[in-house]
C-alpha positions in Angstrom: -0.1 0.0 0.1 1.2 3.6 -1.0 2.6 5.5 2.4 0.5 8.3 1.7 -2.8 6.1 1.5 -1.9 4.7 4.7 -1.3 8.0 6.4 -4.6 9.1 5.1 -6.2 6.1 6.3 -4.9 6.1 9.8 -5.6 9.8 10.0 -9.4 8.9 9.1 -9.3 6.2 11.4 -8.3 8.5 14.3 -10.8 11.2 13.2 -13.3 8.9 13.4 -12.4 7.6 16.7 -12.3 11.6 18.0 -15.8 12.0 16.4 -17.1 9.1 18.3 -15.8 10.0 21.6 -17.0 13.8 21.0 -20.4 12.5 20.4 -20.5 10.2 23.6 -19.5 13.3 25.4 -22.3 15.5 24.0 -24.7 12.6 24.8 -23.7 11.7 28.3 -25.3 14.5 30.4 -28.7 13.9 29.0 -28.5 10.3 28.9 -27.1 10.3 32.5 -30.4 12.6 33.2 -32.7 10.3 32.1 -30.7 7.5 34.0 -31.5 9.3 37.5 -35.1 10.2 36.4 -35.6 6.2 35.8 -33.7 5.5 38.8 -35.7 7.6 41.0 -39.0 6.1 39.6 -37.7 2.5 40.2 -36.6 3.9 43.8 -40.1 5.4 44.6 -41.8 2.2 43.3 -39.6 -0.1 45.4 -38.3 -1.7 42.3 -34.9 -2.3 43.4 -34.4 -5.4 41.6 -34.6 -3.7 38.2 -32.2 -1.2 39.1 -29.9 -4.0 40.0 -30.6 -5.9 36.8 -30.1 -2.9 34.9 -26.8 -1.7 36.0 -23.8 -2.6 34.4 -21.1 -5.1 35.6 -18.9 -2.5 37.4 -22.0 -2.2 40.0 -22.8 -5.6 40.0 -18.9 -6.5 41.1 -19.1 -4.0 43.8 -22.7 -5.0 45.5 -24.9 -7.8 45.7 -28.4 -7.8 44.7 -29.2 -8.3 48.3 -26.9 -5.4 49.6 -28.6 -2.9 47.3 -32.0 -3.8 48.3 -31.3 -3.2 52.1 -29.9 -0.2 51.4 -32.3 1.1 49.2 -35.0 -0.2 51.5 -33.5 1.6 54.4 -33.2 4.8 52.4 -37.1 4.5 51.3 -38.1 3.8 54.9 -36.3 6.5 56.7 -36.3 9.2 54.1 -39.5 8.2 52.0 -40.3 8.6 48.2 -38.0 11.4 46.2 -40.0 14.6 45.6 -37.3 16.4 43.6 -33.5 16.4 42.5 -31.2 19.3 41.4 -27.9 18.8 39.8 -25.4 20.2 41.7 -22.1 19.1 39.6 -21.4 16.6 36.5 -18.5 15.7 34.7 -17.9 13.4 32.0 -14.6 11.7 30.8 -13.8 9.4 28.0 -11.0 6.6 28.3 -10.2 3.8 26.1 -13.4 5.0 24.4 -15.5 4.0 27.3 -17.6 7.2 28.1 -18.3 7.7 31.7 -20.4 11.0 33.7 -20.5 11.2 37.2 -23.6 13.5 38.3 -24.2 14.9 42.0 -27.6 15.8 42.7 -29.2 17.7 45.6 -32.1 15.2 46.2 -35.2 15.9 48.4 -37.1 13.1 50.0 -40.5 13.3 51.7 -38.7 12.9 55.1 -35.4 14.6 54.5 -32.5 15.0 51.9 -29.3 13.5 50.4 -26.7 14.0 48.2 -26.8 11.4 45.6 -23.7 10.5 43.3 -24.5 8.5 40.1 -21.9 7.4 37.7 -23.1 6.1 34.5 -21.4 4.4 31.5 -22.7 6.1 28.5 -23.0 4.0 24.9 -24.7 6.2 22.7 -27.7 7.6 24.2 -28.1 5.1 26.9 -27.0 5.3 30.5 -25.8 2.4 32.4 -25.5 2.8 36.1 -22.1 2.0 37.5 -22.0 3.3 40.8 -24.4 5.1 43.2 -23.4 6.4 46.3 -25.7 8.4 48.6 -24.7 10.8 51.8 -27.4 12.1 54.0 -27.2 12.9 57.6 -31.1 12.6 57.9 -30.5 9.0 56.7 -28.5 8.2 59.8 -30.6 10.0 62.2 -33.7 9.2 61.5 
């Protein structure tokens, strides 16, 4: 193959990968926002099994379904249903062609509040939960 054609082909591949990464980064925040709405809907319905089943392998390697059920049951029992959530901060990243987004939320429940941190892996316009953390004084004191 002609060296110029090889260089042109490599440049085209590199540009395609950059474009793909940028597209994923652009879609990351909206996809994660939809994921949070879905998570809170399932949480309010007590459907913790679906949350677990729809999560990524990274999430499942960090916790069992029983552990998640116990945590979210305690949150629901002590704080009640989610009534609203507001984004505090967010960041996206792309490593080895895997786009992730971390969303930190100020979430109001019926009986208190919490800061929730969601980590999603984004593929196209779909966000898959790979991390969840909740920080709440109300959760501890109630």
